[in-house]
N, C-alpha and C positions, 0 to 999 in steps of 0.2 A: 568542653573538651571532651569525647568521649575515648573510653578505654576498652581494651580487651579483658575478656575474663583471665587470660594469661597475664597480663600486666599485673591485675589487681591481686591475684594469687601471691604473685611474688612480693606483694607488699604485707599482705596479711594472710596466712593459711587459714581455712575452716577451723572454728574452736570445736568443732565434734563431727564425726561422720554422719551422712545422710545419703539416702539413695540419690538425692539430687540437691545441690545448694548453690546459691545465687547470692552476689553481693549487693548490698542495700544501702540506705543511711535515714535516720530519723530526724523529724524535723519539727520545729515549734508550729503549732496552729494559730496562735493568736495574731501572728502578722501574715497567715495565708490571704490571700486576694479573694476568696469566697468562702462561703458558709454552706451548710446545707438548709434549704427552705422548708418551709411548713408542708408544702407537697411531699419534698422527697422522703423526709421521716417516716409519715405513715405507710407511704407505698412500700419503702422497704422493709419496715415491720411486718407488714402483710405478708409479702413475698417470703420473708424469712420463716413466719409461721406455716404458710402453706408448704414450704419445702420440707419441714420435719415429716410431713406426711406423705410424700412422694415417692414412687417406687419406680425405679428405672431398671428393673431385672430384665425386661425385654431387650434393651440397648446393651446390658452387660452378656448377653447371651449370644450376640453379634462378635464377641470379641473372643479369641482363640486362647488368651492365658491372663491372667491378673497382673497388675493391679487393674481391679475392675472400677474405673474412674468415676462412671456415671453414678455410681451408689455410695462414692466416698464423699460424706457431708458432714461436717465442715472440711474444707481442704481443697475441693474441686468445686466449680460453678454450676454443674449441671442441673442439680435439683434446686438451686437458686435461680437460675434462668428460667426454668419451668414454673417456680412459683411467681414469677414477675409476670409470665403470661396469665396466670390465675388473676393477679392484683390488678395487672393494668388492663387485660382484656383488649388488647391492641388489634386494629383492622389490618396494619400493614407492619412487618416486622422486615427490618433489612441487616443482613449479617455481611459484614466485611471481613472474608476469611473462611471459605468453606471447610479447608483442610480435610479431615476423615469424616467429618458429617455428624459426628456426636453432639455436638450443640445444636445444629439445626433439627436434629431427631427429638432430643429432649425439649425444644420449644414446641417443634409440630405436636408433639403428643398432647400439650396442654393448652393450644392455640384454640380459640373460638372456632367453632365449626366454618363460619363464613369469611375468615382470615386468612391472609397468605404470608409465607416467608419467601423473600427474593434473597439468595444468597450469591455473594458474587467471588470470585477468584480469579487468579491468572491462568489456571489449569483446571480443566475439565475434571470432575471428580473421579472418574473412571481412571484417570492417569497415576493417581496415587496407589502403590500396591497395598496400602494399610487400611484403604476406605472400608466404612462400614454402612455406606447408604447402597441402596438397592434400586433398580429401576420401578418397583412398584412404590416405591416413597415418592416417587413425582406423579403417579398416575391419576391423582384425583386432581392435581392442578394446585394445589395448595402449597405445594415446595417447587420453587423454580430457581435453577441456576443461570446466572449469567456470567460469561467471561468477559473480563477487562479488568484494567488497573486504574481504580476509583482515585487514586493518588494523583492521578493525570487529568488537570483540568479539564480537558475536552471531553474524556471519557465520563467524569463525573457529570458534566452537563449534558452528555448524551442521554443519561438515564435521569435527568432531573425530574420528571414526571413521575417517576415511580417514587424516588427519593422524596420529595417533598409531601407526598401522602403517608410517609412513615409516622408511626405512634412510637418504635422501639427501633434503635439501631444497636446493634452488636458490634463494636470494632474490635476484632481480633486478628491483627495482621502482623508484621515483622518485627516490630519493637526494636528496630535499629536506630531510634531517635530521630529519625528525620521522617519516615514514612507517615506516622498517626499525626504527626504536625499538620502535614500537608492536609490529610483527611480533616481535621478541625477546622483549618482556614477555608477548605472547600465548602464546608457547611454554610459559610457566610454568604455564598453565592445561592443558595435555594432558597426561595421565598417558602419555607414551611407553612403548611397550613394550619397547624395547631402545636401545642405544647407536645414535646415528645422526650423519650428519656434515650440517653446514650451510655451503653456499658462498656467500660474499656478493661481489657483482660491486661493482667501482669503489671500493673500501677507500680508497684515496688521494685522491678526490675532496674538496673543503674541507669540503663538507656531512656526508661520511662518517667524516672523522678521529675526530671525539670519540666517535662511536657504536663504531667499531671499538676504540678505545682503552679504552672502559670496559667490555668483554667480559670477565670475569673468568674465565671456563671456559676451558679448553685451547684454543689458536686458533695459526695458522701461516700467516703471510703468504707466498704463493706467486705475487706479481706477476711474478718473473721468468720464470714458467712459465705465466702465464695472461694476464690483461687488461692491458694498459698501464697503465690508468688504476686497477689494483687488483683481486686476488683473494685472498681469504682464506678459510680454512676453519677450523671450529668444530668440536669434539668436544663432543655434548649428550649426557649420560646421562640416565635417568630420576632425577627429583628433581633436576637441573641449577638453579642460579641465577645469574642475571646478577652 
């Protein structure tokens, strides 16, 4: 059962004030259906080490006023995303949810020169009045946006050739408790060529708790080094099943 923020706040008000607050819940791990693998842990540790030295001042300069999210770390995921580009050296990155473009820019800055980012959204990046992307960001062909709802099975299969080559997928969509689950179910339809990592945003939001808990393939909660509302990475191998 999904609850609105208004419903939950009627049950219990926040214990202290903050700029932004969300409701969540804590769970035991001994009965979780999955564990972090011997692959996930060293990749995550290397990404965190790299994140410490990453500077995203150039992204902050595109913003009109604080908070300058790209350089807030821990607490935001932009430096962690960049660190993962260094540790993984992916050939192809898929971002589901372009939004204002900060994540794509952070990843592109540290992406290997021969690699590409394919970012998907249901709206053109120019339609968002708060976007930070520029036409020149796409000029070298290493950043490409496609318009389409990948939670729709037909649309997902349409881009199957791009998706199956992905080494890293950043899933940052609606967090409505339904859409992300559809994405994960659609991943089963694609014969991925090799092992890849999926990074899910906001895994500690109320509507994402069940989705994250039910992932049975190797996973690791990196919230302390990522987004304050939850960051989790998942190892997906060819033939993986939820």
